[in-house]
C-alpha positions in Angstrom: 14.8 -12.2 6.1 14.9 -8.4 5.9 11.7 -6.4 5.3 13.4 -4.8 2.3 13.3 -8.2 0.5 9.5 -7.8 0.5 9.4 -4.2 -0.7 10.7 -4.4 -4.2 8.9 -2.1 -6.6 5.8 -3.6 -8.1 3.0 -2.3 -10.2 0.9 -1.8 -7.1 -2.4 -3.3 -6.1 -4.6 -1.5 -8.4 -7.1 -4.3 -8.9 -7.3 -4.2 -12.7 -6.0 -6.3 -15.5 -2.7 -5.2 -17.1 -3.6 -4.5 -20.6 -0.9 -2.0 -21.6 2.7 -3.0 -21.0 3.8 0.6 -21.5 2.1 1.5 -18.2 4.0 -1.0 -16.2 6.3 0.6 -13.6 5.8 4.0 -15.2 6.2 7.1 -13.0 4.3 10.2 -13.7 6.1 13.2 -15.1 7.1 15.4 -12.1 6.6 18.5 -14.2 3.1 17.6 -15.2 0.1 19.0 -13.3 -3.1 17.1 -12.4 -1.7 13.6 -12.8 -2.3 10.5 -10.9 -0.1 10.0 -7.8 2.7 7.4 -8.1 1.6 3.8 -7.4 3.7 2.0 -4.8 3.7 -1.5 -3.4 1.4 -2.1 -0.5 4.3 -3.8 1.2 4.1 -6.8 3.5 1.9 -5.1 6.1 -1.4 -4.0 4.5 -4.5 -3.6 6.5 -6.4 -6.9 6.1 -9.9 -6.0 7.4 -10.1 -2.2 7.2 -13.9 -2.3 7.2 -13.7 -3.0 11.0 -11.3 -0.1 11.5 -13.6 2.9 10.6 -12.0 5.4 12.9 -10.3 8.8 12.9 -8.2 8.1 16.0 -5.8 5.3 15.3 -3.5 5.7 18.3 -4.9 2.8 20.4 -2.3 2.0 23.1 0.7 3.4 21.2 2.8 6.3 22.7 4.9 8.9 21.0 4.8 12.4 19.6 1.3 13.6 18.7 0.7 13.5 15.0 -2.3 14.6 12.8 -2.5 13.2 9.3 -4.5 15.3 6.8 -5.1 13.8 3.3 -7.0 15.5 0.5 -8.1 13.3 -2.4 -8.5 14.9 -5.9 -9.9 13.4 -9.1 -7.8 13.9 -12.3 -11.0 13.0 -14.3 -12.7 16.0 -12.8 -10.1 18.7 -13.4 -8.4 17.8 -10.1 -11.4 19.0 -8.1 -11.7 17.4 -4.7 -13.2 13.9 -4.6 -16.0 13.6 -2.0 -16.9 10.1 -0.8 -13.6 8.4 -1.4 -12.6 5.7 1.1 -9.1 6.2 2.5 -7.2 3.5 4.4 -3.9 4.3 6.1 -1.4 2.3 8.1 2.1 2.9 9.5 4.6 1.6 12.1 4.9 2.8 15.7 7.8 4.6 17.4 9.8 1.3 17.4 9.2 0.5 13.8 6.6 -2.3 14.4 3.2 -2.8 12.7 0.0 -4.2 14.1 -1.7 -7.3 12.7 1.8 -8.8 12.1 4.7 -10.3 14.0 6.3 -13.3 15.4 8.3 -13.8 12.3 11.9 -12.9 11.1 10.5 -9.8 9.5 9.1 -8.5 12.9 10.0 -10.4 16.0 7.3 -8.9 18.3 4.0 -10.5 17.7 1.2 -7.9 17.2 -1.1 -10.1 15.1 -4.0 -9.7 17.5 -4.0 -5.9 17.7 -4.8 -3.1 15.3 -3.0 0.0 16.3 -2.1 2.8 13.8 -4.5 1.6 11.2 -7.8 3.3 10.1 -10.3 4.2 7.5 -12.2 7.3 6.8 -14.4 8.7 4.0 -13.5 12.1 2.4 -15.8 15.0 3.2 -17.1 17.7 1.0 -13.6 19.2 0.8 -12.2 15.8 -0.2 -10.4 15.5 3.1 -9.8 12.9 5.8 -8.0 13.4 9.0 -6.4 10.9 11.4 -5.1 11.3 14.9 -2.0 9.2 15.4 1.6 9.3 16.7 4.7 10.1 14.6 6.0 6.9 13.0 9.6 5.9 13.4 11.5 3.8 10.8 12.9 0.3 10.3 15.8 -1.2 8.5 15.8 -0.5 4.7 13.0 2.0 4.8 12.6 5.7 5.2 9.8 7.0 7.4 6.6 6.6 5.4 2.8 6.1 5.6 0.9 3.6 3.5 -2.3 4.8 1.8 -5.0 2.9 -0.1 -7.9 4.9 -1.8 -11.1 3.2 -3.0 -14.5 4.2 -4.4 -17.5 3.4 -2.3 -18.2 0.4 -4.6 -14.8 -1.1 -3.6 -12.8 -0.3 -6.7 -9.2 0.4 -5.9 -8.1 3.8 -7.1 -4.6 4.1 -5.7 -2.1 2.4 -3.5 0.9 4.5 -2.6 3.1 5.7 0.3 3.6 9.1 1.8 7.2 10.4 2.0 8.6 12.7 4.7 11.1 15.6 4.4 14.5 14.5 5.8 16.7 17.6 6.4 18.8 17.8 9.6 16.1 20.1 11.1 13.2 18.1 9.8 10.5 16.5 12.0 12.0 13.1 11.2 15.4 14.0 12.6 13.9 15.8 15.6 11.4 13.1 16.6 13.8 10.2 16.2 16.2 12.0 18.6 13.4 12.6 21.2 14.3 10.0 23.7 12.0 11.6 26.3 9.1 10.7 24.1 10.3 7.1 23.8 12.1 7.3 20.4 15.3 5.4 20.6 16.4 4.8 17.0 18.0 8.2 16.2 19.2 8.5 12.6 22.1 6.1 12.7 21.4 3.5 10.1 18.5 5.4 8.7 17.6 4.8 5.0 17.0 8.1 3.3 14.4 8.6 0.6 17.0 8.6 -2.2 18.3 5.2 -1.1 14.9 3.7 -0.2 13.9 1.0 -2.6 10.4 2.4 -2.9 11.2 6.1 -3.1 14.6 6.0 -4.8 13.0 6.9 -8.2 11.6 10.1 -6.8 9.1 11.5 -4.4 7.7 14.4 -6.3 4.1 13.6 -5.8 4.5 11.5 -2.6 6.3 14.1 -0.5 4.3 15.6 2.4 4.4 18.9 4.2 5.0 18.7 7.9 4.5 21.5 10.5 4.5 21.7 14.3 6.8 20.9 17.1 7.6 18.1 19.7 5.6 19.8 22.4 2.6 20.8 20.3 2.7 17.8 18.0 3.2 17.6 14.3 0.7 17.9 11.4 1.2 16.2 8.0 -0.6 17.5 4.9 -0.6 15.7 1.6 -2.8 15.4 -1.5 -3.6 12.2 -3.3 -4.5 12.4 -7.0 -6.6 9.5 -8.4 -8.4 8.6 -11.6 -12.0 8.1 -10.5 -15.4 8.1 -12.1 -16.9 11.6 -12.2 -20.2 10.2 -11.1 -20.6 7.9 -8.1 -23.1 5.2 -7.2 -21.7 2.3 -9.3 -24.0 -0.7 -8.5 -22.2 -3.5 -10.4 -20.0 -5.9 -8.5 -16.3 -5.5 -9.2 -13.4 -7.9 -8.8 -12.0 -5.6 -6.2 -15.2 -5.9 -4.1 -14.8 -9.7 -4.0 -11.1 -10.4 -3.5 -7.7 -8.8 -3.3 -4.6 -9.9 -5.2 -1.4 -8.6 -3.5 2.1 -8.3 -5.0 4.0 -11.5 -5.2 7.1 -11.9 -3.0 9.9 -12.0 -3.4 9.8 -9.7 -6.4 12.1 -10.0 -8.4 12.1 -13.7 -7.8 14.1 -16.7 -9.1 12.6 -20.1 -9.4 9.6 -19.7 -7.1 7.4 -17.0 -5.7 4.3 -16.6 -3.5 1.1 -14.8 -4.4 -1.0 -13.5 -1.5 -4.8 -13.5 -2.1 -7.5 -12.3 0.3 -10.9 -13.8 -0.4 -14.1 -12.3 1.0 -15.8 -15.7 0.9 -14.8 -19.2 -0.2 -14.0 -19.5 -3.9 -12.6 -21.7 -6.6 -9.2 -20.2 -7.6 -7.1 -20.5 -10.7 -3.8 -18.8 -11.5 -2.3 -18.2 -15.0 1.0 -16.7 -16.1 1.4 -14.9 -19.3 4.0 -12.9 -21.2 3.5 -9.2 -21.8 1.9 -9.9 -25.1 -0.9 -11.8 -23.3 0.2 -15.3 -24.4 -0.6 -17.8 -21.6 2.4 -19.7 -20.5 1.2 -21.6 -17.5 -2.1 -22.4 -15.8 -2.6 -23.6 -12.2 -6.0 -24.9 -10.9 -5.6 -24.2 -7.1 -9.1 -25.5 -6.1 -11.5 -24.2 -3.5 -9.9 -21.9 -0.9 -11.6 -20.5 2.3 -12.2 -16.9 3.1 -9.4 -14.7 4.4 -5.7 -14.4 3.3 -4.3 -17.3 1.3 -0.8 -17.8 0.0 -0.3 -19.5 -3.4 3.1 -20.9 -4.2 4.1 -20.7 -7.9 6.9 -22.6 -9.5 8.8 -20.6 -12.1 11.5 -23.0 -12.9 11.9 -23.2 -16.6 10.9 -19.5 -17.1 13.4 -17.2 -18.7 14.4 -14.0 -16.9 12.0 -11.2 -17.7 8.6 -9.7 -16.8 5.4 -11.7 -16.7 1.8 -11.1 -15.8 0.1 -13.3 -13.2 -3.7 -13.4 -13.2 -5.9 -14.8 -10.4 -9.4 -15.8 -11.3 -12.0 -16.7 -8.7 -15.5 -18.1 -8.8 -17.7 -17.5 -5.8 -21.4 -17.1 -5.1 -21.5 -13.7 -6.8 -19.8 -14.8 -10.1 -16.4 -15.0 -11.7 -13.8 -12.3 -11.2 -10.2 -11.7 -12.3 -7.3 -9.5 -11.3 -3.7 -9.3 -12.7 -0.3 -8.0 -11.6 3.3 -7.9 -12.8 6.1 -10.1 -11.6 9.8 -10.0 -12.4 12.0 -13.1 -12.7 15.7 -12.9 -12.4 
């Protein structure tokens, strides 16, 4: 199965209930200023336990062209002033197109499940900035070069899941690096999926496009700004659903008669799944039972459902209370 099958556009992992159908799949107006960055799917390779990866240097044992990643987070609820104290997770593939924490499957043959290269977490400073030391990512079938980003508040509330796009001209860093065989890059640009054909970026990269400077010898630097909708004041003390569990995008999406919903639990919990139409009418309820901590995959039978868009909601009950998150799925 190709990775692209898992990268269909979703509403993103925003960790909140879908209460306004008009917001589903909506891209921000490229001509507008101070608007929230586009939400993108987390993909099949999100960081599972980023709390243990608090680091600025994410190279580990990977080799390639030196790469510095600078991200500035700005808050649209504060006139797009910089947002100090935001938590930023990033992850990307290596020079061969492989991810850590995954592998040994048709999606990625090499098994890197036990290692954690090219993943990290930082908290924005007084200038709203985080910086990571890395190596320039390559690409893999069906995808343009990209970096995954997840921004949270300190209370664990998800603010943005998106992906950073790269310029792709014939003289761009992408073209130069992928031709740099002396640095171990062997893919070149033959078979490369450009942004305009990439399933994630094909609807535009106006607020996902980065600026890249530098050279092979000196290394490259990426600069990019993330715009989030965050509380103007910090210090939220109440528990949130996002602090207790994660609901990821179902796959495949769009789906036919069945789909899988990945859920990551911070502790054992009783789990229930419901499916509703966009008007909020419940159509199906599944009592999953008690599941252990960590990543769990819930199989959902959609036979009998007409083609269209539906909302799936996952409700958990653990030692801290009852919490709920919802996402969109598309049935063909």
